[in-house]
LOBA-691791 format. One record per residue: x, y, z of N, C-alpha, C in turn; residue number from 0. Coordinates in pm, whole numbers. Layout:
<recs>
  neast nnorth    nup caeast canorth   caup  ceast cnorth    cup seq
      X      Y      Z      X       Y      Z      X      Y      Z NUM
...
</recs>
This chain:
<recs>
  neast nnorth    nup caeast canorth   caup  ceast cnorth    cup seq
   -216     88   -171   -178      53   -151   -140     25   -113   0
    -91    178    -13    -56      73    -69      9     76     -9   1
     50    111     39    167      74    -34    309    162     -9   2
    441    125     97    605     150    131    640     59    111   3
    762     56     50    795     -31     30    948     -2    -18   4
    999    -89     45   1163     -71     39   1214   -227     54   5
   1366   -194    128   1458    -314    170   1390   -414    258   6
   1480   -525    206   1392    -617    327   1490   -654    429   7
   1405   -639    543   1513    -638    713   1539   -772    658   8
   1685   -769    681   1803    -917    729   1790   -985    849   9
   1680  -1053    891   1706   -1136   1016   1804  -1212   1018  10
   1856  -1248   1161   1946   -1303   1229   1917  -1455   1193  11
   2011  -1602   1205   1942   -1689   1218   1875  -1788   1291  12
   1921  -1703   1384   1765   -1744   1516   1656  -1736   1485  13
   1616  -1605   1418   1502   -1557   1396   1437  -1632   1263  14
   1548  -1615   1171   1471   -1698   1059   1416  -1845   1067  15
   1481  -1905   1166   1470   -2051   1217   1286  -2035   1291  16
   1327  -1927   1372   1203   -1925   1433   1094  -1892   1341  17
   1121  -1781   1254    995   -1748   1172    934  -1900   1082  18
    992  -1965   1074   1001   -2044    935    891  -2131   1029  19
    893  -2168   1181    754   -2187   1266    630  -2127   1292  20
    619  -1995   1242    540   -1898   1249    502  -1894   1425  21
    390  -1839   1455    340   -1897   1598    421  -1976   1649  22
    479  -1954   1776    625   -2065   1865    631  -2016   1971  23
    691  -2058   2065    712   -2063   2232    870  -2083   2204  24
    936  -1971   2277   1098   -2013   2252   1080  -2129   2374  25
   1203  -2125   2424   1215   -2191   2552   1208  -2111   2684  26
   1229  -1964   2632   1148   -1953   2800   1015  -1887   2768  27
    969  -1942   2682    757   -1981   2659    738  -1799   2625  28
    839  -1762   2543    814   -1630   2481    704  -1657   2335  29
    627  -1604   2348    550   -1619   2198    573  -1521   2145  30
    605  -1549   2000    649   -1535   1889    534  -1530   1776  31
    468  -1433   1657    436   -1416   1555    537  -1354   1447  32
    412  -1419   1295    535   -1356   1199    435  -1331   1126  33
    480  -1203   1079    436   -1100    976    487  -1006    903  34
    392  -1038    801    534    -916    625    392   -822    614  35
    486   -719    566    384    -581    548    497   -544    430  36
    499   -420    376    516    -299    301    648   -298    355  37
    777   -218    344    866    -167    385    867     33    400  38
    891     20    553    846     158    566    753    199    623  39
    630    113    620    553      92    654    455     82    800  40
    566    109    892    495     128   1028    662    131   1091  41
    602    229   1215    718     302   1248    811    211   1354  42
    899    101   1317   1007      53   1383    988     52   1535  43
    980    133   1604    950     164   1722    862    110   1818  44
    783     59   1702    604      22   1791    661   -154   1824  45
    713   -230   1735    733    -367   1736    815   -367   1880  46
    889   -306   1937    976    -287   2008    895   -280   2164  47
    799   -188   2157    682    -136   2245    591   -271   2246  48
    564   -324   2167    414    -369   2186    509   -510   2237  49
    645   -585   2243    705    -637   2273    740   -633   2447  50
    773   -518   2505    762    -469   2629    637   -485   2657  51
    576   -459   2608    437    -448   2719    349   -590   2705  52
    359   -666   2600    309    -797   2583    415   -929   2567  53
    485   -909   2591    560   -1023   2555    591  -1089   2461  54
    558  -1059   2376    496   -1117   2248    639  -1040   2159  55
    677  -1168   2107    762   -1092   2000    721  -1093   1852  56
    736  -1026   1745    748    -935   1659    856  -1014   1531  57
    827  -1089   1473    943   -1136   1351    840  -1080   1257  58
    952   -951   1163    906    -925   1071    943   -880    976  59
    869   -943    838    957    -919    761    920   -833    666  60
    936   -769    537    931    -663    436    899   -750    289  61
    854   -697    205    815    -668      7    783   -553     -2  62
    859   -544   -151    884    -430   -237    725   -430   -301  63
    649   -524   -348    539    -487   -401    426   -597   -399  64
    307   -570   -332    175    -628   -330    235   -745   -421  65
    292   -780   -557    236    -921   -610    429  -1013   -555  66
    532   -948   -510    631   -1015   -410    580  -1038   -334  67
    481   -955   -251    450   -1025    -93    370  -1149   -130  68
    279  -1119   -230    278   -1275   -240    303  -1376   -273  69
    400  -1403   -356    500   -1469   -382    572  -1520   -279  70
    620  -1398   -200    707   -1458    -44    600  -1528    102  71
    517  -1504     46    368   -1542    156    321  -1732     71  72
    328  -1714    -49    317   -1861   -146    374  -1969   -167  73
    490  -1878   -167    643   -1988   -165    610  -2090    -34  74
    580  -2092     57    565   -2128    188    687  -2155    268  75
    835  -2073    253    969   -2124    329    956  -2020    430  76
    861  -1961    448    832   -1881    603    646  -1880    654  77
    645  -1938    747    528   -1931    849    458  -1787    791  78
    376  -1722    777    314   -1602    843    230  -1631    873  79
    154  -1559   1022    102   -1540   1087     -4  -1448   1016  80
     30  -1330   1039     -9   -1246    920     20  -1131    812  81
    -29  -1082    734    -33    -991    597    -51   -908    589  82
      5   -762    548    -74    -638    521    -34   -636    375  83
   -135   -577    260   -130    -658    168   -218   -509     89  84
   -208   -467     -6   -361    -416    -98   -461   -482   -112  85
   -568   -412    -71   -665    -516   -103   -726   -632   -241  86
   -633   -590   -360   -664    -688   -416   -620   -850   -420  87
   -459   -816   -303   -385    -932   -249   -500   -982   -166  88
   -548   -927   -123   -631    -962     25   -763  -1087    -65  89
   -819  -1010   -193   -855   -1072   -214   -876  -1207   -304  90
   -709  -1242   -291   -681   -1317   -391   -648  -1417   -278  91
   -609  -1342   -153   -567   -1516    -74   -724  -1558     -7  92
   -810  -1438    -15   -979   -1496      6  -1018  -1583    -86  93
   -971  -1619   -195  -1042   -1681   -315   -932  -1782   -304  94
   -839  -1812   -258   -729   -1904   -212   -764  -1995   -116  95
   -831  -1937     19   -842   -1934    125   -778  -1985    216  96
   -623  -1828    122   -554   -1855    278   -573  -1783    382  97
   -689  -1714    389   -739   -1619    533   -842  -1665    636  98
   -789  -1664    718   -959   -1695    811  -1002  -1595    864  99
  -1099  -1595    907  -1265   -1532    953  -1150  -1461   1039 100
  -1154  -1333   1078  -1142   -1272   1188  -1231  -1227   1312 101
  -1239  -1262   1402  -1318   -1280   1523  -1285  -1069   1585 102
  -1347   -999   1569  -1332    -836   1609  -1365   -830   1715 103
  -1472   -902   1773  -1518    -915   1919  -1402   -938   2023 104
  -1271   -969   1976  -1152    -990   2032  -1071   -861   2034 105
  -1138   -770   1966  -1032    -665   1965  -1098   -554   2050 106
  -1048   -519   2127  -1065    -378   2229  -1064   -290   2225 107
  -1007   -233   2109  -1068    -129   2021  -1106   -102   1897 108
  -1167   -184   1897  -1181    -214   1692  -1318    -72   1733 109
  -1394    -47   1781  -1471      79   1775  -1455    194   1744 110
  -1261    237   1695  -1226     313   1660  -1189    300   1488 111
  -1274    196   1458  -1229     259   1303  -1385    228   1229 112
  -1341    341   1142  -1404     423   1112  -1508    296   1033 113
  -1639    394   1016  -1766     311    918  -1757    325    817 114
  -1734    436    757  -1679     492    628  -1593    411    555 115
  -1484    350    649  -1401     241    590  -1423    143    609 116
  -1532     95    702  -1556     -46    724  -1647    -76    548 117
  -1725     14    533  -1862      37    410  -1744     14    301 118
  -1636     71    243  -1484      81    175  -1441    -64    134 119
  -1409   -123    274  -1349    -278    273  -1485   -359    249 120
  -1587   -333    279  -1706    -411    214  -1709   -437     67 121
  -1666   -313    -28  -1665    -420   -166  -1600   -486   -216 122
  -1497   -538   -151  -1431    -661   -182  -1389   -752    -43 123
  -1481   -692     83  -1502    -814    164  -1582   -832    190 124
  -1724   -872    148  -1849    -865    239  -1872   -912    347 125
  -1897   -829    396  -1960    -867    543  -1840   -845    666 126
  -1691   -800    594  -1605    -719    657  -1587   -851    787 127
  -1513   -950    714  -1467   -1100    774  -1333  -1120    810 128
  -1289  -1072    696  -1124   -1099    653  -1004   -980    659 129
  -1037   -893    697   -990    -753    619   -978   -613    742 130
   -859   -631    788   -863    -522    871   -804   -411    846 131
   -880   -267    830   -798    -148    737   -665   -113    842 132
   -586    -85    739   -474     -40    772   -428    111    731 133
   -397    169    613   -405     263    595   -514    281    438 134
   -567    411    406   -590     434    259   -515    547    190 135
   -501    534     63   -516     679     33   -529    636   -142 136
   -418    727   -241   -472     770   -358   -324    718   -444 137
   -358    717   -561   -215     738   -644   -199    857   -727 138
   -131    955   -757   -142    1059   -809      3   1080   -828 139
     15   1277   -831    143    1336   -942    216   1381   -825 140
    325   1404   -800    421    1473   -684    517   1533   -833 141
    462   1682   -807    579    1737   -933    631   1858   -850 142
    749   1932   -913    826    2068   -868    738   2169   -933 143
    720   2255   -890    643    2401   -948    772   2476  -1005 144
    850   2407  -1005    976    2532  -1072    979   2466  -1185 145
    967   2332  -1200    994    2264  -1307    925   2243  -1396 146
    797   2260  -1340    675    2179  -1448    602   2346  -1443 147
    544   2356  -1588    539    2487  -1646    381   2513  -1591 148
    307   2380  -1614    189    2443  -1562    129   2320  -1492 149
     59   2372  -1375     -1    2237  -1254    -88   2158  -1343 150
     12   2060  -1329   -126    1900  -1394   -254   1872  -1381 151
   -311   1850  -1461   -467    1816  -1396   -486   1700  -1444 152
   -392   1586  -1583   -382    1495  -1644   -302   1390  -1601 153
   -308   1239  -1640   -190    1162  -1668   -145   1215  -1809 154
   -115   1307  -1886   -110    1300  -2024    -11   1395  -2041 155
     61   1451  -1860    218    1516  -1834    275   1414  -1877 156
    255   1252  -1824    326    1124  -1865    380   1074  -2032 157
    281   1160  -2071    293    1073  -2207    326   1192  -2313 158
    290   1309  -2298    343    1391  -2393    494   1426  -2443 159
    623   1387  -2375    720    1447  -2420    762   1548  -2375 160
    688   1613  -2300    732    1759  -2247    822   1765  -2196 161
    824   1624  -2046    917    1587  -1912    990   1510  -2030 162
   1047   1464  -2109   1160    1326  -2129   1269   1394  -2024 163
   1278   1267  -1948   1395    1238  -1889   1379   1279  -1744 164
   1289   1336  -1726   1261    1423  -1579   1123   1327  -1548 165
   1031   1189  -1566    967    1103  -1506    996   1029  -1418 166
    920   1010  -1291    960     886  -1252    839    802  -1223 167
    785    674  -1297    724     596  -1285    732    504  -1185 168
    618    435  -1123    641     331   -977    656    195  -1079 169
    730    177   -991    760       4  -1043    664   -105   -968 170
    604    -73  -1039    458    -178   -978    364   -160  -1109 171
    378   -278  -1133    236    -287  -1277    158   -276  -1238 172
     73   -285  -1175    -93    -294  -1157    -77   -130  -1158 173
      3    -14  -1140    -40     113  -1079     14    169  -1232 174
    143    117  -1299    150     148  -1418     47    140  -1559 175
    -14     -5  -1499   -137       8  -1613   -305     78  -1566 176
   -279     97  -1421   -372     213  -1403   -333    290  -1489 177
   -262    371  -1426   -215     544  -1512   -277    561  -1655 178
   -202    409  -1759   -212     420  -1869   -371    391  -1941 179
   -417    303  -1826   -576     287  -1864   -717    439  -1864 180
   -649    458  -1769   -743     575  -1652   -728    713  -1753 181
   -587    709  -1873   -527     837  -1935   -656    799  -2064 182
   -624    653  -2118   -697     608  -2282   -872    634  -2215 183
   -903    664  -2102  -1033     615  -2084  -1126    508  -2076 184
   -979    363  -2017  -1055     283  -2004  -1074    240  -1867 185
  -1113    136  -1763  -1141     123  -1642  -1006     19  -1574 186
   -931     88  -1479   -828      -4  -1467   -828   -146  -1407 187
   -947   -190  -1399  -1013    -310  -1385  -1046   -403  -1519 188
  -1005   -305  -1618  -1071    -371  -1786   -979   -489  -1797 189
  -1084   -661  -1819   -975    -760  -1826  -1042   -779  -2014 190
  -1051   -657  -2071  -1058    -628  -2248   -899   -650  -2295 191
   -867   -702  -2366   -714    -774  -2430   -662   -677  -2515 192
   -747   -592  -2563   -737    -497  -2689   -699   -373  -2597 193
   -779   -366  -2488   -780    -226  -2405   -658   -242  -2332 194
   -579   -339  -2264   -454    -394  -2224   -374   -358  -2269 195
   -428   -405  -2473   -273    -374  -2530   -231   -249  -2557 196
   -390   -182  -2562   -377     -22  -2583   -255     44  -2498 197
   -302    -24  -2344   -186      48  -2231    -61     13  -2236 198
    -69   -122  -2270    125    -170  -2289    144    -93  -2404 199
    140    -61  -2510    220       9  -2626    193    181  -2573 200
    166    215  -2499    132     312  -2447    269    377  -2319 201
    252    214  -2233    383     248  -2171    508    257  -2200 202
    530    134  -2289    632     135  -2420    668    210  -2441 203
    580    291  -2537    613     379  -2636    692    533  -2550 204
    628    506  -2442    693     577  -2300    787    602  -2245 205
    866    498  -2222    974     415  -2210   1130    512  -2194 206
   1130    576  -2266   1255     696  -2353   1212    793  -2246 207
   1119    824  -2241   1108     923  -2222   1131    928  -2040 208
   1134    829  -1976   1102     804  -1829   1280    787  -1760 209
   1300    884  -1672   1390     852  -1561   1427    709  -1533 210
   1367    686  -1467   1363     595  -1360   1234    491  -1304 211
   1223    341  -1287   1127     335  -1227   1126    299  -1103 212
   1077    353   -991   1131     354   -861    974    321   -782 213
    986    342   -649    855     334   -530    873    411   -445 214
    937    382   -298    963     493   -222   1036    577   -276 215
   1165    577   -305   1294     611   -347   1298    676   -411 216
   1126    701   -520   1079     863   -571   1037    977   -501 217
   1041    936   -373   1017    1100   -258   1120   1179   -284 218
   1244   1043   -254   1361    1112   -188   1407   1184   -283 219
   1368   1124   -415   1419    1177   -560   1400   1343   -615 220
   1219   1351   -589   1170    1474   -588   1200   1523   -502 221
   1246   1474   -386   1304    1622   -279   1442   1658   -285 222
   1488   1628   -370   1632    1689   -393   1630   1694   -530 223
   1481   1709   -586   1490    1832   -727   1571   1717   -828 224
   1564   1565   -815   1668    1540   -960   1557   1477  -1042 225
   1426   1494  -1054   1328    1510  -1119   1213   1590  -1107 226
   1163   1627  -1236   1040    1707  -1230    940   1685  -1203 227
    858   1528  -1201    800    1439  -1216    747   1318  -1110 228
    694   1313  -1057    668    1200  -1021    509   1076   -972 229
    521    961  -1031    418     879   -979    446    880   -830 230
    356    827   -705    360     860   -585    229    830   -524 231
    236    792   -430    138     715   -338    147    852   -265 232
      9    851   -219    -33     956   -144     57   1042    -28 233
     84    920     67    106     938    198    261   1024    110 234
    344    927     57    478    1003     44    495   1124    -31 235
    368   1114    -98    350    1274   -178    346   1397    -63 236
    234   1366     33    203    1446    159    379   1455    215 237
    426   1386    199    596    1402    284    686   1489    216 238
    637   1424     75    739    1568     -7    762   1675    -17 239
    574   1724     38    540    1837    -14    604   1928    163 240
    608   1833    256    656    1841    400    810   1897    387 241
    868   1807    274   1050    1866    307   1077   1937    215 242
   1005   1974    103   1030    2076     -5    880   2108    -40 243
    913   2265    -23    840    2353     -5    767   2385   -176 244
    887   2341   -263    844    2371   -434    777   2253   -479 245
    717   2152   -420    678    1996   -458    471   2029   -390 246
    437   1989   -527    291    1968   -493    195   1792   -503 247
    130   1778   -476     45    1692   -470    -80   1652   -573 248
    -86   1595   -685   -194    1613   -733   -292   1428   -745 249
   -398   1468   -786   -477    1361   -817   -511   1379   -987 250
   -485   1315  -1094   -541    1390  -1182   -668   1354  -1221 251
   -746   1454  -1307   -867    1506  -1331   -928   1297  -1410 252
   -861   1257  -1453   -877    1161  -1545   -958   1029  -1479 253
   -868   1037  -1280   -908     896  -1235   -781    817  -1208 254
   -776    770  -1073   -689     729  -1030   -734    582   -928 255
   -632    495   -874   -665     410   -822   -712    471   -633 256
   -789    441   -575   -833     458   -460   -752    334   -368 257
   -703    300   -257   -668     183   -224   -689    224   -156 258
   -687     61    -62   -678      71     95   -611   -107     94 259
   -519    -25    220   -386    -218    261   -457   -236    373 260
   -483   -394    387   -550    -469    520   -455   -555    597 261
   -477   -580    696   -418    -689    732   -546   -795    753 262
   -462   -932    705   -551   -1049    725   -474  -1148    789 263
   -513  -1270    885   -469   -1318    935   -468  -1463    867 264
   -302  -1542    823   -363   -1634    744   -406  -1783    819 265
   -440  -1862    716   -565   -1996    730   -445  -2048    855 266
   -340  -2061    800   -265   -2132    880   -172  -2122   1047 267
   -198  -1977   1040   -232   -1935   1163   -282  -2010   1355 268
   -196  -2020   1445   -268   -2129   1510   -272  -2001   1662 269
   -191  -1913   1679   -201   -1869   1764   -245  -1709   1771 270
   -398  -1777   1737   -474   -1604   1655   -479  -1520   1774 271
   -494  -1529   1913   -468   -1433   2014   -391  -1371   2053 272
   -288  -1431   1981   -124   -1341   1945   -139  -1236   1870 273
   -189  -1244   1774   -213   -1196   1655   -339  -1099   1646 274
   -426  -1101   1738   -562   -1045   1758   -503   -915   1819 275
   -379   -955   1984   -331    -828   2044   -311   -768   1949 276
   -163   -815   1851    -42    -715   1810   -192   -651   1680 277
   -264   -677   1630   -290    -595   1544   -421   -476   1602 278
   -454   -502   1732   -583    -419   1801   -466   -299   1824 279
   -347   -354   1880   -254    -267   1927   -192   -137   1827 280
   -165   -222   1707   -102    -142   1624   -228    -44   1525 281
   -345   -121   1475   -454     -64   1398   -571     27   1492 282
   -555    -47   1611   -711      41   1657   -717    125   1837 283
   -563     89   1877   -549     155   1986   -523    290   1957 284
   -585    406   2016   -548     525   1963   -422    562   1942 285
   -352    541   2114   -204     635   2094   -122    519   1996 286
   -150    391   1966    -29     375   1891    -54    383   1761 287
   -211    379   1695   -203     400   1573   -180    594   1548 288
   -176    642   1608   -165     782   1601     25    795   1573 289
     65    716   1675    192     731   1631    260    645   1537 290
    170    609   1468    223     524   1356    169    629   1232 291
     47    669   1244      6     745   1142     96    886   1176 292
    136    930   1248    257    1032   1223    397   1008   1162 293
    434    813   1159    505     809   1086    527    798    933 294
    402    729    926    369     664    775    309    763    741 295
    201    876    770    152     956    702     66    963    599 296
    -11    867    592   -176     814    539   -255    848    567 297
   -364    849    529   -486     860    584   -524    732    642 298
   -496    723    810   -564     660    862   -747    574    877 299
   -793    491    921   -877     463    918   -938    444   1101 300
   -887    522   1182   -897     492   1283   -969    642   1336 301
  -1087    647   1388  -1174     798   1418  -1111    854   1569 302
  -1099    761   1629   -986     854   1754   -908    899   1724 303
   -827    889   1615   -660     941   1611   -750   1042   1469 304
   -839   1045   1405   -875    1167   1363   -874   1290   1420 305
  -1018   1250   1572  -1009    1359   1624   -904   1395   1741 306
   -820   1353   1711   -761    1403   1765   -621   1487   1753 307
   -659   1504   1587   -542    1638   1482   -620   1801   1496 308
   -482   1835   1496   -607    2022   1499   -657   2016   1387 309
   -733   2117   1356   -834    2113   1271   -785   2157   1136 310
   -704   2227   1155   -628    2246    996   -574   2088    942 311
   -531   2025   1006   -423    1897    957   -595   1772    906 312
   -649   1786    988   -821    1745    996   -882   1800    877 313
   -889   1904    829   -930    1903    745   -857   1939    607 314
   -781   1912    586   -697    1932    452   -663   1809    392 315
   -739   1818    270   -847    1699    200   -667   1655    123 316
   -545   1704    104   -430    1658     31   -393   1546    140 317
   -390   1584    274   -367    1498    351   -476   1384    369 318
   -600   1448    420   -715    1351    426   -812   1378    370 319
   -799   1276    208   -887    1314    153  -1039   1236    165 320
  -1166   1338    131  -1313    1341    164  -1317   1203     93 321
  -1377   1062     98  -1416     978     -4  -1517    981   -132 322
  -1600   1100    -70  -1702    1142   -184  -1620   1211   -238 323
  -1542   1286   -259  -1506    1378   -323  -1366   1311   -458 324
  -1393   1118   -428  -1298    1095   -538  -1363    997   -622 325
  -1481   1039   -688  -1579     985   -716  -1504    923   -845 326
  -1406    996   -933  -1376     943  -1052  -1252    849  -1075 327
  -1199    766   -912  -1123     682   -831  -1182    544   -828 328
  -1122    454   -886  -1150     315   -874  -1048    212   -760 329
  -1163    151   -700  -1067      50   -612  -1027    -80   -703 330
   -920   -140   -653   -846    -222   -761   -944   -336   -768 331
   -959   -402   -825  -1054    -521   -848   -955   -663   -860 332
   -985   -788   -836   -919    -906   -850   -936   -975  -1001 333
   -852   -950  -1049   -815   -1000  -1207   -839  -1160  -1210 334
   -864  -1186  -1311   -866   -1351  -1346   -715  -1379  -1372 335
   -677  -1510  -1362   -576   -1574  -1412   -546  -1577  -1569 336
   -621  -1563  -1643   -549   -1551  -1753   -558  -1339  -1799 337
   -646  -1312  -1744   -586   -1098  -1743   -433  -1101  -1692 338
   -440  -1208  -1544   -319   -1175  -1418   -184  -1240  -1557 339
   -176  -1322  -1653    -75   -1394  -1688    -68  -1299  -1809 340
   -206  -1222  -1914   -136   -1154  -1951    -22  -1006  -1923 341
   -115   -946  -1832    -76    -809  -1757    113   -863  -1711 342
    171   -976  -1659    254    -984  -1611    354  -1004  -1756 343
    287  -1074  -1854    354   -1036  -2017    427   -956  -2009 344
    285   -862  -2041    328    -741  -2086    373   -639  -2017 345
    413   -637  -1880    529    -577  -1800    648   -611  -1835 346
    630   -734  -1837    792    -793  -1886    853   -721  -2033 347
    756   -718  -2123    778    -641  -2244    853   -494  -2190 348
    724   -434  -2162    739    -293  -2101    898   -265  -2006 349
    961   -332  -1914   1077    -373  -1866   1192   -408  -1914 350
   1188   -436  -2014   1270    -525  -2130   1397   -437  -2175 351
   1514   -434  -2145   1616    -343  -2174   1599   -323  -2324 352
</recs>
């Protein structure tokens, strides 16, 4: 997840030229690394702080969805040294041999990463060789308590017609299919063509009731009370609740996606020392990870940060859910090529005018 998502940062011509070269040294021997992540998914100040402390420049690119991120990487137009994406994209890159194993013994603060989250990552990265956990969370519903008659407990609220024109859906193929599949009682990782066709038909029939398909902007629309209910990632949901006390976030009882976004080091990265320094700084060092948590507001795998939070926040399961309380949620698995192509085609049909 997963996943913070907005506009691409426009790089200057000089930066773009450097980015095409990936890890490199400029004329004054300043080291440079190029990374890609989702939008609004890092405190921008951290990049400048990192350069000030280490002398390493981070050329930072953004993508709006997991699929767009993978497309930008795989196009080869820019040489990326590290990528941050959802677990199923990390799995795809592992299968493509696009990632290299990470030597975590080179990370000074790696012991701050939670054993529970390492175990979670091991479900798709056996032996924890390729993925460094960044943030994790759920997909759920952000709703306005004054505009929704009864607190929702099921995805049914999106399909009943009661809130026609007041629904914001995620502009994400995988998440939209997940909702429909879980509502229908199927696994969000199904490869059954009949089940996927049923989910497609449900989403097509729902389309007239959908006000818009958004990602990060959904939170702002809900805060402004421009819709009654929105599908949203948990961190955005919690931030929305802090900005507008009439909002509430819930994970439907039908089940949802339990996601983890991870950093991977690309196979073509040469200056792994600089990349390791950056990832250790961003994810593992307590003060920086806490600064980033307070900006992003998603559950962090950094136990030092968690232990530093006040007791009320640390025990707030709306902000930091207990993994064992999400038994009805599933981790996305990598789809085979045929299923992916089928879902791509179905998504085009759903989004067609």
